[in-house]
MARKOLBA-593971 format. One record per atom (N, C-alpha, C, O, CB): atom name; x, y, z; residue number from 1. Coordinates in steps of 0.02 Angstrom, whole numbers, always signed. Glycine has a CB too. Example, Ala and Ser with C-alpha at 12.3 -4.5 7.8 and 13.67 -1.06 7.14 Angstrom:
2
N  +660  -284  +390  1
CA  +615  -225  +390  1
C  +660  -165  +390  1
O  +712  -166  +423  1
CB  +565  -224  +452  1
N  +642  -112  +354  2
CA  +684  -53  +357  2
C  +645  +2  +394  2
O  +670  +57  +402  2
CB  +704  -30  +286  2
***
This chain:
111
N  -1006  +876  +692  1
CA  -964  +934  +704  1
C  -939  +935  +776  1
O  -879  +940  +788  1
CB  -1002  +999  +688  1
N  -985  +931  +823  2
CA  -965  +928  +893  2
C  -927  +863  +907  2
O  -878  +862  +944  2
CB  -1026  +935  +939  2
N  -951  +809  +877  3
CA  -918  +745  +885  3
C  -848  +747  +855  3
O  -800  +720  +883  3
CB  -960  +688  +853  3
N  -842  +780  +796  4
CA  -776  +787  +765  4
C  -729  +827  +810  4
O  -670  +809  +817  4
CB  -783  +823  +697  4
N  -754  +879  +841  5
CA  -713  +920  +885  5
C  -689  +880  +945  5
O  -631  +883  +964  5
CB  -752  +983  +909  5
N  -735  +841  +975  6
CA  -716  +799  +1033  6
C  -664  +748  +1012  6
O  -616  +735  +1048  6
CB  -779  +765  +1062  6
N  -675  +717  +954  7
CA  -627  +667  +929  7
C  -559  +698  +916  7
O  -507  +670  +934  7
CB  -654  +633  +865  7
N  -558  +758  +885  8
CA  -495  +792  +872  8
C  -458  +809  +936  8
O  -397  +803  +940  8
CB  -507  +855  +830  8
N  -496  +831  +987  9
CA  -465  +845  +1052  9
C  -435  +782  +1082  9
O  -381  +784  +1112  9
CB  -517  +876  +1100  9
N  -471  +726  +1075  10
CA  -445  +662  +1101  10
C  -381  +643  +1065  10
O  -332  +623  +1097  10
CB  -498  +606  +1093  10
N  -380  +649  +999  11
CA  -321  +631  +960  11
C  -263  +675  +980  11
O  -206  +651  +988  11
CB  -335  +637  +884  11
N  -275  +740  +987  12
CA  -222  +786  +1005  12
C  -196  +774  +1076  12
O  -136  +778  +1089  12
CB  -246  +858  +999  12
N  -241  +759  +1123  13
CA  -220  +750  +1192  13
C  -186  +683  +1203  13
O  -139  +678  +1244  13
CB  -279  +756  +1239  13
N  -208  +631  +1168  14
CA  -178  +565  +1179  14
C  -119  +552  +1133  14
O  -79  +507  +1147  14
CB  -231  +511  +1169  14
N  -114  +590  +1079  15
CA  -59  +579  +1032  15
C  -70  +517  +989  15
O  -23  +492  +957  15
CB  +6  +572  +1069  15
N  -131  +492  +986  16
CA  -145  +432  +947  16
C  -156  +450  +874  16
O  -162  +509  +856  16
CB  -206  +394  +975  16
N  -159  +400  +833  17
CA  -168  +408  +761  17
C  -240  +427  +745  17
O  -287  +397  +772  17
CB  -148  +344  +723  17
N  -249  +476  +702  18
CA  -316  +494  +679  18
C  -337  +443  +626  18
O  -315  +446  +569  18
CB  -317  +567  +650  18
N  -380  +397  +646  19
CA  -399  +341  +603  19
C  -445  +362  +545  19
O  -458  +322  +501  19
CB  -432  +288  +643  19
N  -468  +423  +546  20
CA  -512  +446  +491  20
C  -474  +449  +425  20
O  -506  +449  +372  20
CB  -541  +514  +507  20
N  -408  +451  +426  21
CA  -371  +453  +364  21
C  -381  +390  +323  21
O  -371  +390  +263  21
CB  -297  +465  +377  21
N  -399  +334  +356  22
CA  -410  +271  +321  22
C  -480  +267  +292  22
O  -494  +224  +250  22
CB  -399  +213  +368  22
N  -525  +311  +313  23
CA  -595  +307  +293  23
C  -616  +358  +241  23
O  -671  +352  +213  23
CB  -638  +314  +353  23
N  -575  +406  +227  24
CA  -593  +459  +180  24
C  -602  +433  +109  24
O  -578  +379  +92  24
CB  -542  +513  +181  24
N  -636  +472  +68  25
CA  -648  +453  -1  25
C  -583  +445  -41  25
O  -580  +404  -86  25
CB  -693  +504  -35  25
N  -533  +484  -24  26
CA  -470  +482  -62  26
C  -416  +444  -24  26
O  -356  +454  -38  26
CB  -447  +553  -76  26
N  -435  +400  +22  27
CA  -385  +365  +63  27
C  -338  +322  +21  27
O  -278  +317  +36  27
CB  -419  +320  +114  27
N  -363  +293  -32  28
CA  -321  +250  -74  28
C  -266  +291  -108  28
O  -209  +269  -111  28
CB  -364  +213  -127  28
N  -284  +350  -133  29
CA  -234  +391  -166  29
C  -189  +426  -116  29
O  -129  +434  -127  29
CB  -268  +443  -210  29
N  -218  +447  -59  30
CA  -179  +486  -11  30
C  -127  +445  +27  30
O  -70  +466  +33  30
CB  -226  +518  +39  30
N  -148  +386  +51  31
CA  -102  +347  +93  31
C  -92  +276  +70  31
O  -57  +238  +103  31
CB  -125  +347  +163  31
N  -122  +257  +14  32
CA  -112  +190  -11  32
C  -156  +138  +22  32
O  -139  +79  +20  32
CB  -42  +171  -3  32
N  -211  +158  +52  33
CA  -256  +110  +82  33
C  -281  +62  +29  33
O  -306  +85  -23  33
CB  -315  +145  +117  33
N  -276  -4  +40  34
CA  -300  -51  -11  34
C  -373  -40  -26  34
O  -414  -31  +20  34
CB  -288  -123  +12  34
N  -391  -42  -89  35
CA  -460  -32  -110  35
C  -491  -96  -132  35
O  -465  -151  -119  35
CB  -463  +19  -164  35
N  -547  -92  -167  36
CA  -582  -151  -189  36
C  -542  -194  -237  36
O  -559  -253  -246  36
CB  -646  -131  -221  36
N  -491  -167  -270  37
CA  -454  -206  -319  37
C  -417  -264  -286  37
O  -394  -309  -321  37
CB  -405  -162  -356  37
N  -410  -263  -219  38
CA  -377  -318  -185  38
C  -415  -384  -194  38
O  -385  -437  -194  38
CB  -370  -302  -110  38
N  -481  -379  -201  39
CA  -523  -439  -207  39
C  -547  -451  -278  39
O  -577  -504  -291  39
CB  -582  -434  -160  39
N  -536  -406  -323  40
CA  -561  -413  -390  40
C  -515  -459  -431  40
O  -457  -469  -414  40
CB  -566  -346  -425  40
N  -543  -487  -483  41
CA  -504  -529  -527  41
C  -460  -488  -573  41
O  -467  -427  -577  41
CB  -549  -574  -568  41
N  -415  -522  -607  42
CA  -368  -488  -652  42
C  -404  -453  -709  42
O  -379  -402  -734  42
CB  -318  -538  -680  42
N  -461  -479  -729  43
CA  -497  -447  -785  43
C  -522  -378  -767  43
O  -529  -335  -811  43
CB  -555  -491  -807  43
N  -537  -366  -703  44
CA  -559  -300  -682  44
C  -502  -252  -668  44
O  -513  -192  -660  44
CB  -602  -306  -620  44
N  -441  -278  -666  45
CA  -385  -235  -650  45
C  -349  -210  -712  45
O  -302  -171  -707  45
CB  -336  -273  -607  45
N  -372  -231  -771  46
CA  -339  -209  -832  46
C  -346  -135  -844  46
O  -307  -105  -881  46
CB  -367  -248  -891  46
N  -397  -105  -814  47
CA  -408  -34  -824  47
C  -356  +9  -788  47
O  -349  +68  -803  47
CB  -477  -15  -801  47
N  -319  -21  -741  48
CA  -267  +16  -706  48
C  -205  +20  -751  48
O  -180  -31  -774  48
CB  -249  -18  -638  48
N  -182  +80  -763  49
CA  -124  +89  -807  49
C  -63  +102  -764  49
O  -50  +159  -746  49
CB  -136  +146  -858  49
N  -27  +51  -750  50
CA  +34  +53  -711  50
C  +29  +99  -650  50
O  +60  +152  -649  50
CB  +91  +75  -755  50
N  -10  +79  -599  51
CA  -20  +122  -541  51
C  +44  +133  -500  51
O  +49  +182  -464  51
CB  -73  +93  -497  51
N  +92  +87  -505  52
CA  +153  +96  -468  52
C  +191  +157  -492  52
O  +216  +197  -452  52
CB  +198  +34  -473  52
N  +195  +165  -558  53
CA  +230  +224  -584  53
C  +194  +288  -564  53
O  +225  +338  -549  53
CB  +237  +220  -660  53
N  +127  +286  -565  54
CA  +89  +344  -544  54
C  +103  +360  -470  54
O  +110  +418  -451  54
CB  +14  +334  -555  54
N  +106  +307  -429  55
CA  +118  +317  -358  55
C  +188  +343  -345  55
O  +198  +389  -305  55
CB  +108  +251  -321  55
N  +238  +315  -380  56
CA  +307  +336  -370  56
C  +319  +406  -398  56
O  +363  +442  -374  56
CB  +354  +286  -403  56
N  +281  +425  -449  57
CA  +291  +490  -480  57
C  +264  +546  -437  57
O  +284  +604  -445  57
CB  +259  +491  -548  57
N  +219  +530  -391  58
CA  +191  +582  -348  58
C  +246  +610  -305  58
O  +285  +573  -274  58
CB  +132  +554  -305  58
N  +250  +675  -302  59
CA  +305  +706  -264  59
C  +289  +714  -190  59
O  +333  +729  -151  59
CB  +321  +774  -293  59
N  +226  +705  -171  60
CA  +209  +714  -101  60
C  +155  +665  -80  60
O  +114  +643  -121  60
CB  +185  +786  -88  60
N  +156  +648  -17  61
CA  +105  +605  +12  61
C  +57  +651  +49  61
O  +78  +687  +95  61
CB  +136  +551  +61  61
N  -6  +651  +29  62
CA  -54  +697  +59  62
C  -75  +670  +128  62
O  -98  +613  +133  62
CB  -116  +706  +14  62
N  -66  +710  +178  63
CA  -87  +692  +245  63
C  -120  +753  +276  63
O  -91  +808  +275  63
CB  -27  +667  +288  63
N  -179  +745  +303  64
CA  -212  +801  +336  64
C  -246  +774  +398  64
O  -301  +746  +394  64
CB  -263  +836  +289  64
N  -215  +782  +455  65
CA  -244  +760  +518  65
C  -239  +817  +568  65
O  -196  +860  +562  65
CB  -209  +696  +545  65
N  -283  +817  +617  66
CA  -277  +870  +668  66
C  -213  +863  +708  66
O  -189  +911  +738  66
CB  -337  +868  +714  66
N  -186  +802  +710  67
CA  -125  +791  +749  67
C  -65  +826  +717  67
O  -26  +858  +752  67
CB  -112  +717  +757  67
N  -58  +820  +652  68
CA  -1  +851  +619  68
C  -16  +921  +595  68
O  +27  +965  +598  68
CB  +21  +808  +561  68
N  -78  +932  +572  69
CA  -96  +997  +546  69
C  -63  +1013  +480  69
O  -68  +1069  +456  69
CB  -79  +1049  +595  69
N  -28  +964  +450  70
CA  +6  +976  +387  70
C  -35  +950  +329  70
O  -72  +901  +337  70
CB  +76  +942  +387  70
N  -31  +982  +272  71
CA  -67  +960  +212  71
C  -24  +913  +170  71
O  -50  +866  +140  71
CB  -88  +1020  +170  71
N  +41  +924  +168  72
CA  +85  +882  +128  72
C  +147  +864  +168  72
O  +177  +907  +200  72
CB  +104  +918  +62  72
N  +166  +802  +165  73
CA  +229  +780  +195  73
C  +271  +756  +137  73
O  +255  +706  +105  73
CB  +218  +723  +249  73
N  +326  +790  +123  74
CA  +368  +772  +66  74
C  +402  +705  +80  74
O  +417  +689  +137  74
CB  +421  +826  +53  74
N  +412  +666  +27  75
CA  +443  +600  +34  75
C  +514  +605  +63  75
O  +537  +559  +97  75
CB  +444  +565  -32  75
N  +548  +659  +49  76
CA  +616  +667  +72  76
C  +619  +685  +146  76
O  +671  +678  +178  76
CB  +653  +719  +32  76
N  +563  +709  +174  77
CA  +564  +727  +244  77
C  +556  +665  +287  77
O  +528  +615  +266  77
CB  +508  +778  +260  77
N  +580  +670  +348  78
CA  +576  +612  +394  78
C  +504  +604  +417  78
O  +476  +650  +448  78
CB  +624  +621  +454  78
N  +475  +547  +404  79
CA  +407  +533  +427  79
C  +410  +489  +489  79
O  +463  +466  +509  79
CB  +367  +499  +371  79
N  +352  +479  +518  80
CA  +348  +435  +575  80
C  +355  +363  +552  80
O  +345  +349  +493  80
CB  +282  +445  +614  80
N  +373  +318  +596  81
CA  +377  +247  +576  81
C  +311  +220  +548  81
O  +311  +179  +502  81
CB  +399  +205  +636  81
N  +255  +243  +576  82
CA  +190  +220  +552  82
C  +178  +245  +481  82
O  +156  +206  +438  82
CB  +134  +244  +599  82
N  +191  +309  +468  83
CA  +178  +335  +401  83
C  +225  +303  +350  83
O  +205  +290  +293  83
CB  +186  +411  +400  83
N  +287  +291  +370  84
CA  +335  +258  +325  84
C  +312  +187  +310  84
O  +316  +165  +253  84
CB  +405  +258  +355  84
N  +289  +151  +361  85
CA  +265  +83  +351  85
C  +203  +82  +307  85
O  +197  +39  +264  85
CB  +250  +49  +418  85
N  +157  +129  +318  86
CA  +96  +132  +277  86
C  +113  +146  +204  86
O  +83  +117  +159  86
CB  +47  +185  +304  86
N  +161  +189  +193  87
CA  +181  +205  +125  87
C  +213  +144  +92  87
O  +200  +130  +34  87
CB  +230  +264  +124  87
N  +254  +107  +129  88
CA  +286  +47  +103  88
C  +234  -7  +87  88
O  +239  -40  +35  88
CB  +337  +20  +152  88
N  +186  -16  +131  89
CA  +133  -66  +120  89
C  +92  -46  +59  89
O  +73  -89  +19  89
CB  +88  -72  +182  89
N  +77  +17  +51  90
CA  +40  +40  -7  90
C  +77  +27  -72  90
O  +47  +5  -122  90
CB  +25  +114  -2  90
N  +142  +39  -72  91
CA  +182  +26  -132  91
C  +186  -49  -146  91
O  +183  -69  -204  91
CB  +253  +55  -124  91
N  +194  -89  -94  92
CA  +196  -162  -102  92
C  +130  -187  -131  92
O  +129  -230  -175  92
CB  +212  -197  -36  92
N  +75  -161  -104  93
CA  +9  -180  -130  93
C  +3  -163  -204  93
O  -23  -203  -243  93
CB  -47  -146  -90  93
N  +26  -104  -222  94
CA  +23  -83  -292  94
C  +66  -129  -336  94
O  +46  -146  -392  94
CB  +47  -10  -299  94
N  +124  -148  -311  95
CA  +168  -193  -349  95
C  +135  -261  -361  95
O  +141  -289  -415  95
CB  +234  -203  -312  95
N  +99  -286  -310  96
CA  +71  -353  -314  96
C  +2  -356  -344  96
O  -24  -411  -357  96
CB  +69  -383  -246  96
N  -29  -300  -356  97
CA  -96  -299  -385  97
C  -95  -332  -453  97
O  -55  -314  -497  97
CB  -122  -227  -390  97
N  -138  -380  -462  98
CA  -144  -414  -526  98
C  -106  -479  -531  98
O  -115  -517  -579  98
CB  -121  -369  -580  98
N  -63  -493  -482  99
CA  -26  -556  -483  99
C  -69  -612  -455  99
O  -114  -600  -414  99
CB  +39  -550  -444  99
N  -56  -672  -477  100
CA  -92  -730  -452  100
C  -65  -749  -383  100
O  -9  -732  -365  100
CB  -87  -789  -502  100
N  -107  -785  -346  101
CA  -89  -805  -278  101
C  -54  -873  -277  101
O  -70  -916  -236  101
CB  -150  -807  -234  101
N  -8  -883  -322  102
CA  +31  -946  -323  102
C  +99  -931  -354  102
O  +107  -881  -389  102
CB  -7  -1002  -364  102
N  +148  -975  -341  103
CA  +214  -963  -369  103
C  +215  -972  -445  103
O  +176  -1011  -472  103
CB  +266  -1009  -337  103
N  +259  -936  -477  104
CA  +265  -943  -550  104
C  +299  -1009  -566  104
O  +329  -1041  -523  104
CB  +306  -883  -580  104
N  +295  -1029  -629  105
CA  +327  -1091  -651  105
C  +403  -1086  -642  105
O  +436  -1135  -625  105
CB  +310  -1106  -725  105
N  +430  -1028  -655  106
CA  +503  -1018  -648  106
C  +525  -1028  -576  106
O  +576  -1059  -563  106
CB  +523  -948  -672  106
N  +485  -1002  -528  107
CA  +501  -1010  -458  107
C  +494  -1084  -437  107
O  +535  -1109  -398  107
CB  +455  -966  -414  107
N  +444  -1118  -463  108
CA  +436  -1189  -449  108
C  +496  -1229  -474  108
O  +518  -1276  -441  108
CB  +372  -1216  -480  108
N  +523  -1211  -532  109
CA  +580  -1247  -560  109
C  +642  -1238  -517  109
O  +684  -1284  -512  109
CB  +594  -1222  -631  109
N  +649  -1181  -485  110
CA  +707  -1168  -443  110
C  +707  -1215  -382  110
O  +759  -1241  -362  110
CB  +708  -1095  -419  110
N  +648  -1226  -354  111
CA  +643  -1268  -294  111
C  +624  -1338  -313  111
O  +617  -1381  -270  111
CB  +594  -1239  -244  111
***
């Protein structure tokens, strides 16, 4: 509690990013932090039912930091370059989840 207060004061005074957003239990859903599925095989990813559509269907990106003090940042609102990049990386990760780490046969035929 006291440590949290000191950390929040540091974040507010320095203007730096509150890194706790990457460590929370809901970080994967809130900001697209890659989870354990990045290292799992395709057989363990079958339980995911089109996560990209679920991600794109969400109307808001949940953000709660002492720096912003906001609970929701709408996608249509102008975000910071860091938040925009994190959102893009999260969507890219969702798109690529389950794909193999090699080019497809069709791509090989092109080259």
